[in-house]
PDB file with SEQRES, HELIX, SHEET and CRYST1 records, atoms N, CA, C and O in Angstrom:
SEQRES   1 A   67  UNK UNK UNK UNK UNK UNK UNK UNK UNK UNK UNK UNK UNK          
SEQRES   2 A   67  UNK UNK UNK UNK UNK UNK UNK UNK UNK UNK UNK UNK UNK          
SEQRES   3 A   67  UNK UNK UNK UNK UNK UNK UNK UNK UNK UNK UNK UNK UNK          
SEQRES   4 A   67  UNK UNK UNK UNK UNK UNK UNK UNK UNK UNK UNK UNK UNK          
SEQRES   5 A   67  UNK UNK UNK UNK UNK UNK UNK UNK UNK UNK UNK UNK UNK          
SEQRES   6 A   67  UNK UNK                                                      
HELIX    1 AA1 UNK A   13  UNK A   27  1                                  15    
HELIX    2 AA2 UNK A   29  UNK A   66  1                                  38    
CRYST1    1.000    1.000    1.000  90.00  90.00  90.00 P 1           1          
ATOM      1  N   UNK A   1       0.840  -1.167   0.000  1.00  0.00           N  
ATOM      2  CA  UNK A   1       0.000   0.000   0.000  1.00  0.00           C  
ATOM      3  C   UNK A   1       0.892   1.240   0.000  1.00  0.00           C  
ATOM      4  O   UNK A   1       1.570   1.495   0.995  1.00  0.00           O  
ATOM      5  N   UNK A   2       0.914   2.003  -1.065  1.00  0.00           N  
ATOM      6  CA  UNK A   2       1.734   3.211  -1.110  1.00  0.00           C  
ATOM      7  C   UNK A   2       1.188   4.284  -0.167  1.00  0.00           C  
ATOM      8  O   UNK A   2      -0.022   4.482  -0.061  1.00  0.00           O  
ATOM      9  N   UNK A   3       2.098   4.964   0.507  1.00  0.00           N  
ATOM     10  CA  UNK A   3       1.699   6.020   1.426  1.00  0.00           C  
ATOM     11  C   UNK A   3       1.131   5.494   2.732  1.00  0.00           C  
ATOM     12  O   UNK A   3       0.538   6.254   3.498  1.00  0.00           O  
ATOM     13  N   UNK A   4       1.303   4.213   2.995  1.00  0.00           N  
ATOM     14  CA  UNK A   4       0.789   3.615   4.219  1.00  0.00           C  
ATOM     15  C   UNK A   4       1.657   3.942   5.415  1.00  0.00           C  
ATOM     16  O   UNK A   4       2.630   4.688   5.305  1.00  0.00           O  
ATOM     17  N   UNK A   5       1.310   3.394   6.527  1.00  0.00           N  
ATOM     18  CA  UNK A   5       2.034   3.624   7.771  1.00  0.00           C  
ATOM     19  C   UNK A   5       3.352   2.860   7.719  1.00  0.00           C  
ATOM     20  O   UNK A   5       3.347   1.635   7.595  1.00  0.00           O  
ATOM     21  N   UNK A   6       4.470   3.557   7.810  1.00  0.00           N  
ATOM     22  CA  UNK A   6       5.797   2.979   7.606  1.00  0.00           C  
ATOM     23  C   UNK A   6       6.195   2.056   8.753  1.00  0.00           C  
ATOM     24  O   UNK A   6       6.789   1.006   8.506  1.00  0.00           O  
ATOM     25  N   UNK A   7       5.890   2.413   9.991  1.00  0.00           N  
ATOM     26  CA  UNK A   7       6.334   1.652  11.159  1.00  0.00           C  
ATOM     27  C   UNK A   7       5.291   0.627  11.608  1.00  0.00           C  
ATOM     28  O   UNK A   7       5.198   0.313  12.794  1.00  0.00           O  
ATOM     29  N   UNK A   8       4.527   0.120  10.685  1.00  0.00           N  
ATOM     30  CA  UNK A   8       3.413  -0.754  11.004  1.00  0.00           C  
ATOM     31  C   UNK A   8       3.852  -2.007  11.780  1.00  0.00           C  
ATOM     32  O   UNK A   8       3.174  -2.386  12.735  1.00  0.00           O  
ATOM     33  N   UNK A   9       4.927  -2.640  11.414  1.00  0.00           N  
ATOM     34  CA  UNK A   9       5.357  -3.874  12.045  1.00  0.00           C  
ATOM     35  C   UNK A   9       6.522  -3.694  12.992  1.00  0.00           C  
ATOM     36  O   UNK A   9       7.289  -4.633  13.205  1.00  0.00           O  
ATOM     37  N   UNK A  10       6.676  -2.515  13.563  1.00  0.00           N  
ATOM     38  CA  UNK A  10       7.851  -2.209  14.359  1.00  0.00           C  
ATOM     39  C   UNK A  10       7.945  -3.047  15.634  1.00  0.00           C  
ATOM     40  O   UNK A  10       9.038  -3.489  15.988  1.00  0.00           O  
ATOM     41  N   UNK A  11       6.848  -3.273  16.325  1.00  0.00           N  
ATOM     42  CA  UNK A  11       6.910  -3.951  17.617  1.00  0.00           C  
ATOM     43  C   UNK A  11       6.397  -5.387  17.551  1.00  0.00           C  
ATOM     44  O   UNK A  11       5.605  -5.809  18.393  1.00  0.00           O  
ATOM     45  N   UNK A  12       6.835  -6.102  16.588  1.00  0.00           N  
ATOM     46  CA  UNK A  12       6.512  -7.511  16.510  1.00  0.00           C  
ATOM     47  C   UNK A  12       7.387  -8.263  17.502  1.00  0.00           C  
ATOM     48  O   UNK A  12       8.453  -7.767  17.868  1.00  0.00           O  
ATOM     49  N   UNK A  13       6.970  -9.443  17.948  1.00  0.00           N  
ATOM     50  CA  UNK A  13       7.745 -10.184  18.954  1.00  0.00           C  
ATOM     51  C   UNK A  13       9.204 -10.415  18.568  1.00  0.00           C  
ATOM     52  O   UNK A  13      10.085 -10.329  19.424  1.00  0.00           O  
ATOM     53  N   UNK A  14       9.471 -10.703  17.312  1.00  0.00           N  
ATOM     54  CA  UNK A  14      10.851 -10.931  16.872  1.00  0.00           C  
ATOM     55  C   UNK A  14      11.680  -9.661  17.047  1.00  0.00           C  
ATOM     56  O   UNK A  14      12.831  -9.723  17.479  1.00  0.00           O  
ATOM     57  N   UNK A  15      11.101  -8.517  16.713  1.00  0.00           N  
ATOM     58  CA  UNK A  15      11.823  -7.253  16.866  1.00  0.00           C  
ATOM     59  C   UNK A  15      12.097  -6.958  18.333  1.00  0.00           C  
ATOM     60  O   UNK A  15      13.180  -6.492  18.686  1.00  0.00           O  
ATOM     61  N   UNK A  16      11.121  -7.229  19.179  1.00  0.00           N  
ATOM     62  CA  UNK A  16      11.316  -6.976  20.602  1.00  0.00           C  
ATOM     63  C   UNK A  16      12.422  -7.850  21.184  1.00  0.00           C  
ATOM     64  O   UNK A  16      13.187  -7.397  22.035  1.00  0.00           O  
ATOM     65  N   UNK A  17      12.510  -9.092  20.733  1.00  0.00           N  
ATOM     66  CA  UNK A  17      13.577  -9.996  21.194  1.00  0.00           C  
ATOM     67  C   UNK A  17      14.944  -9.448  20.782  1.00  0.00           C  
ATOM     68  O   UNK A  17      15.885  -9.465  21.576  1.00  0.00           O  
ATOM     69  N   UNK A  18      15.057  -8.961  19.539  1.00  0.00           N  
ATOM     70  CA  UNK A  18      16.316  -8.385  19.086  1.00  0.00           C  
ATOM     71  C   UNK A  18      16.676  -7.132  19.880  1.00  0.00           C  
ATOM     72  O   UNK A  18      17.837  -6.939  20.241  1.00  0.00           O  
ATOM     73  N   UNK A  19      15.699  -6.292  20.150  1.00  0.00           N  
ATOM     74  CA  UNK A  19      15.948  -5.075  20.931  1.00  0.00           C  
ATOM     75  C   UNK A  19      16.429  -5.438  22.330  1.00  0.00           C  
ATOM     76  O   UNK A  19      17.399  -4.858  22.817  1.00  0.00           O  
ATOM     77  N   UNK A  20      15.765  -6.390  22.983  1.00  0.00           N  
ATOM     78  CA  UNK A  20      16.175  -6.814  24.324  1.00  0.00           C  
ATOM     79  C   UNK A  20      17.567  -7.434  24.310  1.00  0.00           C  
ATOM     80  O   UNK A  20      18.345  -7.220  25.239  1.00  0.00           O  
ATOM     81  N   UNK A  21      17.885  -8.187  23.288  1.00  0.00           N  
ATOM     82  CA  UNK A  21      19.205  -8.793  23.162  1.00  0.00           C  
ATOM     83  C   UNK A  21      20.286  -7.717  23.016  1.00  0.00           C  
ATOM     84  O   UNK A  21      21.345  -7.815  23.635  1.00  0.00           O  
ATOM     85  N   UNK A  22      20.026  -6.717  22.219  1.00  0.00           N  
ATOM     86  CA  UNK A  22      20.993  -5.624  22.041  1.00  0.00           C  
ATOM     87  C   UNK A  22      21.180  -4.864  23.346  1.00  0.00           C  
ATOM     88  O   UNK A  22      22.308  -4.529  23.709  1.00  0.00           O  
ATOM     89  N   UNK A  23      20.085  -4.587  24.059  1.00  0.00           N  
ATOM     90  CA  UNK A  23      20.182  -3.891  25.351  1.00  0.00           C  
ATOM     91  C   UNK A  23      20.996  -4.729  26.336  1.00  0.00           C  
ATOM     92  O   UNK A  23      21.819  -4.189  27.076  1.00  0.00           O  
ATOM     93  N   UNK A  24      20.775  -6.028  26.349  1.00  0.00           N  
ATOM     94  CA  UNK A  24      21.524  -6.915  27.234  1.00  0.00           C  
ATOM     95  C   UNK A  24      23.010  -6.886  26.904  1.00  0.00           C  
ATOM     96  O   UNK A  24      23.845  -6.869  27.809  1.00  0.00           O  
ATOM     97  N   UNK A  25      23.343  -6.882  25.631  1.00  0.00           N  
ATOM     98  CA  UNK A  25      24.754  -6.843  25.226  1.00  0.00           C  
ATOM     99  C   UNK A  25      25.385  -5.497  25.602  1.00  0.00           C  
ATOM    100  O   UNK A  25      26.514  -5.457  26.091  1.00  0.00           O  
ATOM    101  N   UNK A  26      24.665  -4.410  25.379  1.00  0.00           N  
ATOM    102  CA  UNK A  26      25.216  -3.079  25.647  1.00  0.00           C  
ATOM    103  C   UNK A  26      25.425  -2.810  27.136  1.00  0.00           C  
ATOM    104  O   UNK A  26      26.470  -2.296  27.533  1.00  0.00           O  
ATOM    105  N   UNK A  27      24.445  -3.153  27.951  1.00  0.00           N  
ATOM    106  CA  UNK A  27      24.498  -2.775  29.362  1.00  0.00           C  
ATOM    107  C   UNK A  27      24.920  -3.911  30.285  1.00  0.00           C  
ATOM    108  O   UNK A  27      25.347  -3.657  31.411  1.00  0.00           O  
ATOM    109  N   UNK A  28      24.813  -5.126  29.844  1.00  0.00           N  
ATOM    110  CA  UNK A  28      25.198  -6.262  30.676  1.00  0.00           C  
ATOM    111  C   UNK A  28      24.100  -6.635  31.657  1.00  0.00           C  
ATOM    112  O   UNK A  28      23.236  -5.817  31.973  1.00  0.00           O  
ATOM    113  N   UNK A  29      24.135  -7.868  32.136  1.00  0.00           N  
ATOM    114  CA  UNK A  29      23.062  -8.339  33.020  1.00  0.00           C  
ATOM    115  C   UNK A  29      23.054  -7.653  34.390  1.00  0.00           C  
ATOM    116  O   UNK A  29      22.007  -7.598  35.034  1.00  0.00           O  
ATOM    117  N   UNK A  30      24.172  -7.141  34.840  1.00  0.00           N  
ATOM    118  CA  UNK A  30      24.227  -6.499  36.153  1.00  0.00           C  
ATOM    119  C   UNK A  30      23.556  -5.134  36.166  1.00  0.00           C  
ATOM    120  O   UNK A  30      23.046  -4.702  37.200  1.00  0.00           O  
ATOM    121  N   UNK A  31      23.554  -4.462  35.040  1.00  0.00           N  
ATOM    122  CA  UNK A  31      23.012  -3.100  34.960  1.00  0.00           C  
ATOM    123  C   UNK A  31      21.510  -3.091  34.666  1.00  0.00           C  
ATOM    124  O   UNK A  31      20.844  -2.087  34.918  1.00  0.00           O  
ATOM    125  N   UNK A  32      20.968  -4.187  34.142  1.00  0.00           N  
ATOM    126  CA  UNK A  32      19.559  -4.217  33.745  1.00  0.00           C  
ATOM    127  C   UNK A  32      18.590  -3.957  34.903  1.00  0.00           C  
ATOM    128  O   UNK A  32      17.632  -3.209  34.707  1.00  0.00           O  
ATOM    129  N   UNK A  33      18.782  -4.529  36.100  1.00  0.00           N  
ATOM    130  CA  UNK A  33      17.845  -4.220  37.187  1.00  0.00           C  
ATOM    131  C   UNK A  33      17.821  -2.731  37.542  1.00  0.00           C  
ATOM    132  O   UNK A  33      16.766  -2.177  37.852  1.00  0.00           O  
ATOM    133  N   UNK A  34      18.981  -2.095  37.494  1.00  0.00           N  
ATOM    134  CA  UNK A  34      19.038  -0.663  37.782  1.00  0.00           C  
ATOM    135  C   UNK A  34      18.304   0.132  36.706  1.00  0.00           C  
ATOM    136  O   UNK A  34      17.604   1.096  37.015  1.00  0.00           O  
ATOM    137  N   UNK A  35      18.461  -0.265  35.449  1.00  0.00           N  
ATOM    138  CA  UNK A  35      17.764   0.421  34.362  1.00  0.00           C  
ATOM    139  C   UNK A  35      16.254   0.252  34.489  1.00  0.00           C  
ATOM    140  O   UNK A  35      15.498   1.204  34.292  1.00  0.00           O  
ATOM    141  N   UNK A  36      15.821  -0.955  34.815  1.00  0.00           N  
ATOM    142  CA  UNK A  36      14.396  -1.216  34.997  1.00  0.00           C  
ATOM    143  C   UNK A  36      13.814  -0.424  36.154  1.00  0.00           C  
ATOM    144  O   UNK A  36      12.712   0.117  36.064  1.00  0.00           O  
ATOM    145  N   UNK A  37      14.572  -0.364  37.246  1.00  0.00           N  
ATOM    146  CA  UNK A  37      14.120   0.384  38.415  1.00  0.00           C  
ATOM    147  C   UNK A  37      13.995   1.868  38.087  1.00  0.00           C  
ATOM    148  O   UNK A  37      13.013   2.509  38.461  1.00  0.00           O  
ATOM    149  N   UNK A  38      14.988   2.410  37.390  1.00  0.00           N  
ATOM    150  CA  UNK A  38      14.950   3.818  37.007  1.00  0.00           C  
ATOM    151  C   UNK A  38      13.812   4.124  36.042  1.00  0.00           C  
ATOM    152  O   UNK A  38      13.151   5.157  36.156  1.00  0.00           O  
ATOM    153  N   UNK A  39      13.587   3.224  35.096  1.00  0.00           N  
ATOM    154  CA  UNK A  39      12.507   3.400  34.137  1.00  0.00           C  
ATOM    155  C   UNK A  39      11.150   3.349  34.843  1.00  0.00           C  
ATOM    156  O   UNK A  39      10.273   4.170  34.573  1.00  0.00           O  
ATOM    157  N   UNK A  40      10.985   2.393  35.735  1.00  0.00           N  
ATOM    158  CA  UNK A  40       9.733   2.281  36.489  1.00  0.00           C  
ATOM    159  C   UNK A  40       9.476   3.505  37.346  1.00  0.00           C  
ATOM    160  O   UNK A  40       8.347   3.989  37.427  1.00  0.00           O  
ATOM    161  N   UNK A  41      10.524   4.006  37.985  1.00  0.00           N  
ATOM    162  CA  UNK A  41      10.394   5.192  38.828  1.00  0.00           C  
ATOM    163  C   UNK A  41      10.007   6.403  37.982  1.00  0.00           C  
ATOM    164  O   UNK A  41       9.160   7.201  38.384  1.00  0.00           O  
ATOM    165  N   UNK A  42      10.620   6.534  36.829  1.00  0.00           N  
ATOM    166  CA  UNK A  42      10.297   7.649  35.937  1.00  0.00           C  
ATOM    167  C   UNK A  42       8.860   7.601  35.455  1.00  0.00           C  
ATOM    168  O   UNK A  42       8.178   8.625  35.423  1.00  0.00           O  
ATOM    169  N   UNK A  43       8.397   6.414  35.078  1.00  0.00           N  
ATOM    170  CA  UNK A  43       7.016   6.262  34.619  1.00  0.00           C  
ATOM    171  C   UNK A  43       6.050   6.566  35.759  1.00  0.00           C  
ATOM    172  O   UNK A  43       5.036   7.233  35.556  1.00  0.00           O  
ATOM    173  N   UNK A  44       6.366   6.075  36.961  1.00  0.00           N  
ATOM    174  CA  UNK A  44       5.508   6.320  38.126  1.00  0.00           C  
ATOM    175  C   UNK A  44       5.414   7.816  38.431  1.00  0.00           C  
ATOM    176  O   UNK A  44       4.324   8.327  38.689  1.00  0.00           O  
ATOM    177  N   UNK A  45       6.551   8.518  38.402  1.00  0.00           N  
ATOM    178  CA  UNK A  45       6.550   9.964  38.658  1.00  0.00           C  
ATOM    179  C   UNK A  45       5.783  10.721  37.576  1.00  0.00           C  
ATOM    180  O   UNK A  45       5.095  11.698  37.871  1.00  0.00           O  
ATOM    181  N   UNK A  46       5.897  10.279  36.339  1.00  0.00           N  
ATOM    182  CA  UNK A  46       5.172  10.917  35.248  1.00  0.00           C  
ATOM    183  C   UNK A  46       3.668  10.761  35.441  1.00  0.00           C  
ATOM    184  O   UNK A  46       2.915  11.720  35.277  1.00  0.00           O  
ATOM    185  N   UNK A  47       3.231   9.547  35.790  1.00  0.00           N  
ATOM    186  CA  UNK A  47       1.800   9.313  36.025  1.00  0.00           C  
ATOM    187  C   UNK A  47       1.300  10.130  37.207  1.00  0.00           C  
ATOM    188  O   UNK A  47       0.214  10.706  37.150  1.00  0.00           O  
ATOM    189  N   UNK A  48       2.091  10.181  38.280  1.00  0.00           N  
ATOM    190  CA  UNK A  48       1.700  10.973  39.444  1.00  0.00           C  
ATOM    191  C   UNK A  48       1.589  12.449  39.092  1.00  0.00           C  
ATOM    192  O   UNK A  48       0.685  13.136  39.568  1.00  0.00           O  
ATOM    193  N   UNK A  49       2.499  12.938  38.265  1.00  0.00           N  
ATOM    194  CA  UNK A  49       2.453  14.344  37.850  1.00  0.00           C  
ATOM    195  C   UNK A  49       1.212  14.617  37.009  1.00  0.00           C  
ATOM    196  O   UNK A  49       0.579  15.664  37.146  1.00  0.00           O  
ATOM    197  N   UNK A  50       0.866  13.670  36.139  1.00  0.00           N  
ATOM    198  CA  UNK A  50      -0.342  13.843  35.342  1.00  0.00           C  
ATOM    199  C   UNK A  50      -1.580  13.846  36.228  1.00  0.00           C  
ATOM    200  O   UNK A  50      -2.470  14.677  36.051  1.00  0.00           O  
ATOM    201  N   UNK A  51      -1.638  12.930  37.170  1.00  0.00           N  
ATOM    202  CA  UNK A  51      -2.788  12.881  38.088  1.00  0.00           C  
ATOM    203  C   UNK A  51      -2.848  14.133  38.949  1.00  0.00           C  
ATOM    204  O   UNK A  51      -3.924  14.680  39.188  1.00  0.00           O  
ATOM    205  N   UNK A  52      -1.701  14.581  39.409  1.00  0.00           N  
ATOM    206  CA  UNK A  52      -1.650  15.792  40.220  1.00  0.00           C  
ATOM    207  C   UNK A  52      -2.091  17.006  39.432  1.00  0.00           C  
ATOM    208  O   UNK A  52      -2.780  17.876  39.965  1.00  0.00           O  
ATOM    209  N   UNK A  53      -1.704  17.075  38.175  1.00  0.00           N  
ATOM    210  CA  UNK A  53      -2.122  18.173  37.317  1.00  0.00           C  
ATOM    211  C   UNK A  53      -3.611  18.149  37.065  1.00  0.00           C  
ATOM    212  O   UNK A  53      -4.263  19.193  37.044  1.00  0.00           O  
ATOM    213  N   UNK A  54      -4.152  16.954  36.873  1.00  0.00           N  
ATOM    214  CA  UNK A  54      -5.593  16.825  36.657  1.00  0.00           C  
ATOM    215  C   UNK A  54      -6.352  17.178  37.928  1.00  0.00           C  
ATOM    216  O   UNK A  54      -7.349  17.899  37.880  1.00  0.00           O  
ATOM    217  N   UNK A  55      -5.886  16.676  39.055  1.00  0.00           N  
ATOM    218  CA  UNK A  55      -6.553  16.965  40.317  1.00  0.00           C  
ATOM    219  C   UNK A  55      -6.459  18.445  40.651  1.00  0.00           C  
ATOM    220  O   UNK A  55      -7.419  19.036  41.145  1.00  0.00           O  
ATOM    221  N   UNK A  56      -5.322  19.034  40.387  1.00  0.00           N  
ATOM    222  CA  UNK A  56      -5.128  20.451  40.654  1.00  0.00           C  
ATOM    223  C   UNK A  56      -6.050  21.315  39.805  1.00  0.00           C  
ATOM    224  O   UNK A  56      -6.591  22.307  40.293  1.00  0.00           O  
ATOM    225  N   UNK A  57      -6.234  20.953  38.552  1.00  0.00           N  
ATOM    226  CA  UNK A  57      -7.094  21.752  37.680  1.00  0.00           C  
ATOM    227  C   UNK A  57      -8.554  21.613  38.079  1.00  0.00           C  
ATOM    228  O   UNK A  57      -9.307  22.583  37.987  1.00  0.00           O  
ATOM    229  N   UNK A  58      -8.976  20.421  38.524  1.00  0.00           N  
ATOM    230  CA  UNK A  58     -10.363  20.260  38.950  1.00  0.00           C  
ATOM    231  C   UNK A  58     -10.599  20.970  40.269  1.00  0.00           C  
ATOM    232  O   UNK A  58     -11.681  21.510  40.497  1.00  0.00           O  
ATOM    233  N   UNK A  59      -9.590  20.979  41.149  1.00  0.00           N  
ATOM    234  CA  UNK A  59      -9.737  21.693  42.409  1.00  0.00           C  
ATOM    235  C   UNK A  59      -9.850  23.187  42.161  1.00  0.00           C  
ATOM    236  O   UNK A  59     -10.608  23.871  42.849  1.00  0.00           O  
ATOM    237  N   UNK A  60      -9.113  23.702  41.193  1.00  0.00           N  
ATOM    238  CA  UNK A  60      -9.191  25.119  40.861  1.00  0.00           C  
ATOM    239  C   UNK A  60     -10.573  25.458  40.329  1.00  0.00           C  
ATOM    240  O   UNK A  60     -11.131  26.500  40.672  1.00  0.00           O  
ATOM    241  N   UNK A  61     -11.134  24.586  39.489  1.00  0.00           N  
ATOM    242  CA  UNK A  61     -12.462  24.835  38.925  1.00  0.00           C  
ATOM    243  C   UNK A  61     -13.509  24.850  40.037  1.00  0.00           C  
ATOM    244  O   UNK A  61     -14.414  25.684  40.017  1.00  0.00           O  
ATOM    245  N   UNK A  62     -13.400  23.940  41.004  1.00  0.00           N  
ATOM    246  CA  UNK A  62     -14.344  23.899  42.121  1.00  0.00           C  
ATOM    247  C   UNK A  62     -14.232  25.162  42.952  1.00  0.00           C  
ATOM    248  O   UNK A  62     -15.247  25.719  43.370  1.00  0.00           O  
ATOM    249  N   UNK A  63     -13.001  25.625  43.201  1.00  0.00           N  
ATOM    250  CA  UNK A  63     -12.797  26.851  43.977  1.00  0.00           C  
ATOM    251  C   UNK A  63     -13.349  28.053  43.238  1.00  0.00           C  
ATOM    252  O   UNK A  63     -13.916  28.952  43.858  1.00  0.00           O  
ATOM    253  N   UNK A  64     -13.191  28.085  41.901  1.00  0.00           N  
ATOM    254  CA  UNK A  64     -13.703  29.205  41.121  1.00  0.00           C  
ATOM    255  C   UNK A  64     -15.211  29.242  41.156  1.00  0.00           C  
ATOM    256  O   UNK A  64     -15.792  30.327  41.198  1.00  0.00           O  
ATOM    257  N   UNK A  65     -15.877  28.076  41.139  1.00  0.00           N  
ATOM    258  CA  UNK A  65     -17.321  28.008  41.168  1.00  0.00           C  
ATOM    259  C   UNK A  65     -17.859  28.473  42.518  1.00  0.00           C  
ATOM    260  O   UNK A  65     -18.939  29.061  42.587  1.00  0.00           O  
ATOM    261  N   UNK A  66     -17.111  28.214  43.593  1.00  0.00           N  
ATOM    262  CA  UNK A  66     -17.546  28.620  44.924  1.00  0.00           C  
ATOM    263  C   UNK A  66     -17.513  30.134  45.079  1.00  0.00           C  
ATOM    264  O   UNK A  66     -18.340  30.698  45.796  1.00  0.00           O  
ATOM    265  N   UNK A  67     -16.569  30.804  44.416  1.00  0.00           N  
ATOM    266  CA  UNK A  67     -16.431  32.265  44.552  1.00  0.00           C  
ATOM    267  C   UNK A  67     -17.454  33.008  43.779  1.00  0.00           C  
ATOM    268  O   UNK A  67     -17.467  34.239  43.794  1.00  0.00           O  
TER     269      UNK A  67                                                      
END                                                                             
């Protein structure tokens, strides 16, 4: 299909295995737990920031309605 989505098959299982293998070779098995922990912490903080932003905006709207 011309003009189609170029990255259509990017995250197939075979590709993910190759990506994980390359990461393992680059960082080694000892560094992977630290990378996973850092990635998880970053994602958790990002989600908390999004929730905090949403909660903060709704609290502002409630305060504005009260005034």
